C-alpha positions in Angstrom: 132.9 42.2 -74.7 135.3 42.4 -77.6 134.4 41.4 -81.2 136.8 38.4 -80.8 135.1 37.3 -77.6 131.7 37.7 -79.1 132.6 35.6 -82.1 134.2 33.0 -79.9 130.9 32.4 -78.2 128.4 33.0 -81.1 130.1 31.9 -84.3 131.3 28.6 -85.8 132.3 27.4 -89.3 131.9 23.9 -90.6 133.5 22.5 -93.7 131.6 20.0 -95.8 128.2 20.7 -94.2 125.5 22.6 -96.0 123.5 25.4 -94.4 120.3 23.3 -94.5 122.1 20.4 -92.7 123.2 22.8 -90.0 119.7 24.3 -89.7 118.1 20.8 -89.6 120.7 19.7 -86.9 120.0 22.9 -84.8 116.3 22.2 -84.9 116.9 18.6 -83.7 119.2 19.8 -80.9 116.5 22.3 -79.7 113.6 19.8 -80.0 115.6 17.3 -77.9 116.2 20.0 -75.3 112.5 20.7 -75.0 109.4 19.8 -77.0 107.9 23.2 -76.3 110.0 25.0 -79.0 108.2 26.4 -82.0 110.1 27.0 -85.2 110.1 29.5 -88.1 112.2 29.2 -91.2 113.0 32.6 -92.8 115.6 32.3 -95.6 119.1 31.5 -94.2 117.8 31.4 -90.6 116.1 29.2 -88.1 114.2 30.9 -85.4 113.1 28.9 -82.4 111.0 30.1 -79.4 110.1 28.5 -76.2 107.9 29.7 -73.4 108.8 28.6 -69.8 107.4 29.0 -66.3 108.9 28.2 -62.9 106.7 28.2 -59.8 108.4 28.7 -56.4 106.9 29.0 -52.9 106.4 32.8 -53.1 107.2 33.6 -56.7 106.4 32.7 -60.3 108.9 33.4 -63.0 108.1 33.0 -66.6 109.5 34.0 -69.9 110.3 33.2 -73.5 113.7 32.2 -75.0 114.3 33.1 -78.7 117.1 31.3 -80.5 118.3 32.5 -83.9 120.6 30.4 -85.9 121.8 32.2 -89.1 123.8 30.3 -91.8 125.7 31.3 -94.9 127.7 29.1 -97.3 130.8 29.9 -99.2 133.4 27.6 -100.9 132.2 24.5 -99.0 132.2 26.1 -95.6 129.0 27.0 -93.7 129.3 29.9 -91.2 126.8 29.7 -88.3 125.9 32.5 -85.9 123.7 31.7 -83.0 122.1 34.1 -80.5 119.7 33.6 -77.6 117.4 36.4 -76.4 115.4 36.0 -73.2 112.3 37.8 -72.0 111.3 37.2 -68.4 109.0 38.4 -65.7 108.6 37.6 -62.1 105.7 37.9 -59.7 106.4 37.7 -56.0 104.3 38.3 -52.9 105.3 41.3 -50.8 103.8 42.4 -47.4 101.5 45.3 -47.5 102.9 48.2 -45.4 100.5 49.4 -42.8 98.0 46.7 -43.5 97.5 43.0 -43.5 98.1 40.6 -46.3 100.3 40.7 -49.3 100.3 42.3 -52.7 101.8 41.0 -55.9 105.1 42.7 -57.1 105.8 42.3 -60.8 109.2 42.8 -62.5 110.1 42.1 -66.1 113.1 42.1 -68.5 112.4 42.7 -72.1 114.3 40.7 -74.7 117.9 40.7 -73.3 120.7 39.0 -75.3 122.3 36.1 -73.4 126.0 36.6 -73.6 127.3 34.0 -71.2 129.1 31.2 -73.0 127.6 28.1 -71.3 124.4 27.6 -73.3 126.2 28.4 -76.6 129.0 26.0 -75.8 126.6 23.1 -75.0 124.6 24.0 -78.1 127.8 23.9 -80.3 128.8 20.5 -78.8 125.4 19.0 -79.5 125.2 20.5 -82.9 128.6 19.1 -83.8 127.5 15.6 -82.6 124.3 15.9 -84.8 126.3 16.9 -88.0 128.9 14.2 -87.4 131.8 16.4 -86.2 131.9 15.0 -82.6 131.6 11.4 -81.4 129.8 12.0 -78.1 126.6 13.7 -77.2 127.1 15.9 -74.1 124.4 15.5 -71.4 123.4 18.4 -69.2 124.8 16.7 -66.2 128.2 16.1 -67.9 128.3 19.7 -69.0 127.3 21.2 -65.7 130.0 19.0 -64.0 132.6 20.3 -66.4 131.9 24.0 -66.0 130.9 24.2 -62.3 134.4 25.1 -61.3 135.1 27.5 -64.1 136.7 30.7 -63.0 135.1 32.7 -65.8 131.5 33.7 -64.9 130.6 33.8 -68.6 131.3 30.1 -68.9 128.6 29.2 -66.3 125.6 31.4 -66.6 122.2 30.9 -68.3 122.7 27.1 -68.9 118.9 26.8 -68.2 118.4 27.9 -71.8 119.0 24.2 -72.6 119.2 22.5 -69.2 116.7 24.2 -66.9 114.1 22.5 -64.8 111.5 23.2 -67.5 113.5 21.5 -70.2 113.1 17.8 -71.4 116.8 17.1 -72.2 116.2 14.0 -74.3 119.2 11.9 -75.5 119.2 11.4 -79.3 118.2 8.0 -80.7 
């Protein structure tokens, strides 16, 4: 991915909004997505983490999403950079060769950066609504319907970071 493509996905600038207002709005967006987020507030950053687990018939997948929202202000403009890192592991049942029964097979992915555009685009739309730069809150269903036919794979992947089956997806009041 080129620097320009990376910035197109991960970076926004907002005039007339302070870094603190952006961080507060980002926290609200993530709390509405899922009550399981926990937050830390190092200077100039908001770090949000959320554990998740999905049970299927023969597999269990779990992991942790880490959102980092970094802000800096200059001349009335706040620059925001957001990244999502995902840790995951899967346990499945596999038949035992030469024997009877099954044995667990475990695989894991250590903190991989999510580079697909979908979760970031939805995050930006919701953040912009929360800071008053957009008139309409985008629901998960609306967003999924809009991107389902996208020809660019990066536009569709990893939407579960905000809209998965383990998320609350609450509409703001």
